[in-house]
N, C-alpha and C positions, 0 to 999 in steps of 0.2 A: 551663568549669563548666557543668553542666547544671541548668536550672530546670524543675522538674516541675509539670505542670498536674494539677489534681484529677482529671480523667478517667483519667490514667495510674494513679493509686493506687486509684480506684474500680473500673476494669476488672481491675486485678491482683487485687484482693480478690475481685471477683465471678466472674472467669473463669480467668485463666491462673495466678495466683500466690496461691491462697486460703491463708490463714494455716495451716490444718491439713495441707494437702498440699505446700506450697511454702514452707516457713518460710526457705529459703535466699534467697529474693528479698528478704525483709524484713531478713535479717541482712546481705545485701549492701548495702541501702540505707543501714543504720547505718554499715557500713564505708566506703562510698563518701563519705558525709557527713563521716566523721571524716577522710578524706583531702582534703576540700575539692573533691570532684568533683561532688556532687549535693546540691541543696537545694530548698526551695520558699519560698513567701511565706505571711505571715500570713493573707491573704484566702483562701487555699486551706485553711489549717487551720480557719478559720471555717466553710467550707462543709462540711468533714469532720466537724466537732464538732456539726453539727446532727442527725447520725445518732446512732443508739444501737446500734452494732455494733462488731465487732473493729477496724474501720478508725478509728473515732472514738476508741476506746480507745488505739490505736497513736498517733494524732495528739496525744492528751492526754499520753502517756508520752514524746513526742519533740518538745517544744516548741522546742527550738533548731534543729530541721530547718526551722523556718518563719521566715524572716527578715522584719522589719518593713520597710515602705516607708520609705526614707530621703529626704534632700533631693535627691539625685541622681536618684533614681526620679521624684520629683514634678516635677523639671525637664523631664522628657520628656512629661508629660501633655499640654501644649499642643500639641506637635507631633503626638502621637497623635490627640488630638480633631480637630485641623485636618484631618488625613488622613481620618479616619472621616466627618466632616461633608461632605467634598468628594466622597465616593464615591457618593451618591445613595441611601444606606441609608434605610429607613423609619424614622420617629421611634422606633417601638418597638424596632427594632434598635439604634439609637443609645442608647436608655435602658438596654437590656440590657447594652450595651457601655459602661459609665460607669465613672468613677473609684471608685466604691463596689463594683464587681464584681472578682472575681478575674482574668478574662481580661485586662482592661484593665491592672490593676497588674502582672500577670505579664509582659505584652509590654514595658511601660514599664520595668520592673525588669531584664528581659533587655537591652534597648537601652542602659540607663543603665550596667550592669555587664558588658556584652559577654559575655553568657551565651547558650547554645544552649537554646531552649525544647524541652521534651519534651512532646508531646501526641499524642492519637490522632486529632484533627482533621485533616482534609485541606483543601487550598486550595478556596475557594468556586467554585461553578459560575456565578457572575455573578449570583446571586440577591442581592437587596437586603434580604432579610427578616432576615439575621443576619450580624453581623461575625464572620468566621472568624479564629482566631488565626493560622493560616499567612499569611493575606492581610495582617494587621496587621503581623506579623513582616517579610514582604517589604517593605512600605512603609517600615519603619524600618532595613532592612538587618540584621535579626536572623535568624540561622540557626535552623532548627527540624527536629527529627527525631521519630520514634516511639520507643516503649520498646525495641524490639528493636535498633534502630540504636544507641541509647544504650548498651545492654549490650554490643554488639559493639565499639563504639569504646572503651569503658572496659576491655575485657578481662575482663568478668564471666564467672564460671563458676558455675552453679547445679547442683552435683553432687547427685544423688539418693542418699539414704542406703538402704542395704540394710535390709530389714525384719528385725527381730529374730525368730529362730526360737524 
């Protein structure tokens, strides 16, 4: 199962798969969710719903795509916090990467449910100013990929429709 970070959906909307030119991506997400292949978490939905755009509308119309944190997810929080605190990150970085933020819950949920995280983030450069999702995933043994790798691995095909004459 693939667990989608907010930046995947935001980048899709803003750049690669805008709703008006690539509706097939969003249709594929619906289909893949229905097949149990792809989903996200409520914290991501909360981030998306802060906007007033097509993506926030999509998130509002697809509440089941966003799963709540469960007891299994919460049980990973201590291990994730211990790792983050042991890495020498600044207090601001630790505060940003807390149990009230989507990145933290996303990684914990993936670890708890053996999911692969989908994100556009790349592993950190050693900077202690921000906890990167791939680094946190690596610490907990969680796999991560980008959008395009997820699409390849799931066999997605986003066929273009011919313009009507």
